[in-house]
N, C-alpha and C positions, 0 to 999 in steps of 0.2 A: 448587385453587379455594377451598377453605375458608381456606387461608392467605392468599389474596388478599383475602378478605372481612375477615379479622382485621387484616391489614397490607397494604393496597392497594399495588400497585407504584408507585414514584415515578419521575418523569422524571430522567434522568441529568444533565440540564442545569440545571433550575431547582428540582428536588426537589418539584414539585407532583405530585398524583396523575396517573397515566397509565393508559391502557387496558392490560388484561392482555395481555402479549406484545409491548408496544410500549416501545421504549427512551426515547421522548420523548413529552411531552404534546402536545396539538394546537397550542398556541401556539408551542412550540419547533420543532415540525415546520414550521410556517409561516415560521419565521425561518431555516431552512436556505437557504443561498445557493448555488444551482446554477450551475455553470460551463458555458460553451459546450461543445457536443459535439465541437468540433474539437480534436484533440490538439495539444500544444505540443512543439516541438522543443527538446530540451535543447541549450544552446549557441547557440541562435538566438532572441534576443528576451528576454522578461522573466525566464526562469529562469536564464539564463547557463550557465556550465559549460564543459567541455572535451571534449565527446563527439563521436562521429562519426555524427551523424544519428539519435541515439536519440530517439524520440518517447514522450511520456508523456501519459496522460489520467487525469483524476480527476473524479468527478461534482460534488464540493463544494469550496467555498472553506474553507480552514482557519481558521475563526473561529466565534464563537458556539457554537451547539449542536453543530456538527460537531467543533470542537476539544474540547468536553467529552466526547464519545463516544470520541475517540481517547485522551484522558487516562484515562477510566474503564477502557478495555480494557488499556492499557499499564501503568498504575500502580496500579489497584485490582483487577486480576484479573477484570474482568467479561468473561470469555471468550465468553459467549453473545452478546455484541454483535457478534462477528465475522460471524455469519450475517446479521444485519440490515445490516451494512456491505456484505456481499457482495450482498445483495438490491438495494441502491441502486446498486452498481456495475453489476450485470448489467442492471437495468431501464433504466439511462440511458446505457449505452455506445453509441458510434457504431456504425452498422450494420457488421457483419462484423469489428469490432475485436477481439473476444475469440475468435471461432471460426475466423478465417482469418488468424492471425498478423498482426493489424493491417491486414487488408484487402489484403495483398500479393497481386497477381494470380498465381493458380496456386499459392499457398502451401499447405502442408499444415497440418493442425490443429496448434496449438501446445501446448506444455506450460507450465504456470505455475511460475515459479521464484521462491521467496520470497527477499527480501533477508535475508542471514544476520545473526544476532547474534554478537557477540564471545563466546568461551567464558566470559569473566569475567561478562559481562552475563547469559548463559544460566544460570550457576550462581546468580545472585541472583534471577532471574525464571524460573520453571519452564516457560515457554513463549515462543515467538517469535510476536509478534502478526502479523507479516507472513505467517508460515506458516499461522496460523489463518485469516486472510482468504483466502489462496491456496487452501486446501483447501475452504473454504466456496464460493468462486467455482467451483472445479473440480467440486465435487459438483453444483452447480446446472446446469452445462453438460455434465456427463459428459466432462470433459477431465482429463488427468493432471496431477499436481504432481510436480516433480522438485526435491527439496531438495539441489541439487548444488553449491552455493557454500559456502565456509567463510571465516571471517575470522580473522586471526592478527595477532601483533605487539602494539604498544601499544594499550590500550583507552582511548579518549577519547570521551566523550559529545558529540554534536553540540550539545546545549543549552549555551549559554554561549560557544560558539566564534564568532568574528567571521565575517562573510559571506565575506571573501576566503579565510579558512582553510577554511570549509565547502566552498567551490567546489573546493578542491584535493582534496576527497574525505575519507572517514572516516579516523580514526586507525587505524594498522596497515595490513594488506594484505588484499585479497580475491582469492581464486583458486578455480578449479574443484577440488572434492574428488573428483569422479567424472565419468563421461562426461556431456556436456551435450546437451540437445536441439538439433536443427537449427533449429527455430522456437521461440523462447522469448519469453514474456511475463513480465517481472519484476513482482513484486508487493510493495508496501510499504503501510504504513498512511498515511503522510503524506509529501509532497514539499515541501521548502522551497527550497533552492538547486539541488538535483539532483545534488550532488556524490557522494552514496552510490550513486545509480542509475547515474551515469556510470562509477564504478569497477566496479560489478557488470556493466554492459554490456561494458566492456573485458575483464573476466575471461572472460565467456562467449564473446566473439568470439575471444579468444586460444586458447580451448580447442576452437574449431571450430564454434560457432554461426553459422549463415548469416544469420539475421534476428532482431533483438532489438527489442522494444518494451517499454513499461512501463505499468502501471496503479497507481493508489493510491486510497484512499478519499477523501482530501482533498489539496488543493494550496494553497500560499500564493499568493494572487492578486496580480497587479500587480508581480511581480518578474521 
């Protein structure tokens, strides 16, 4: 508290003073663009892709303050933001989406599966932002996290790749590294084309998952 008085916390988006414990100032919070609670089917509509009925939901559009929070977590090591991102996900999720494997009738409680980082990326960054968000969501809902996917092969960043290339999935391959949950909710920080989530969903199904859905903190709207 004394440190906050000497150096008040700053908004991660505009760098104006923010309330203690808040990632954004009041003005930037007001500029968060919330998306409809209805999930979007990858491969059906604006996200495109090649999936078999995988649905994704995110509370926020990937722009403005939401984009700055993702950048701060991923590139500036602001790992405490993962809990605030999880709070927004849990508070705004469609009814039953997180606790009942996407609302599937009769479905068992799911496990959260973070989208994996390539080993080369993990060596450069000492954490996986998707895993941090998944564990924060799981802790809030008292549901397990299963870090059961692994990425291998050529390491290519999604940033800078064309849309058609992104839709074909991430560089390298994604496969199950251990037993997968029957009911799985994939977790990522942001969804653009959905190619990475598509590859993860395919890997889970190939390893025996019966029902796969996905959540993220933010999603590119209008695609």
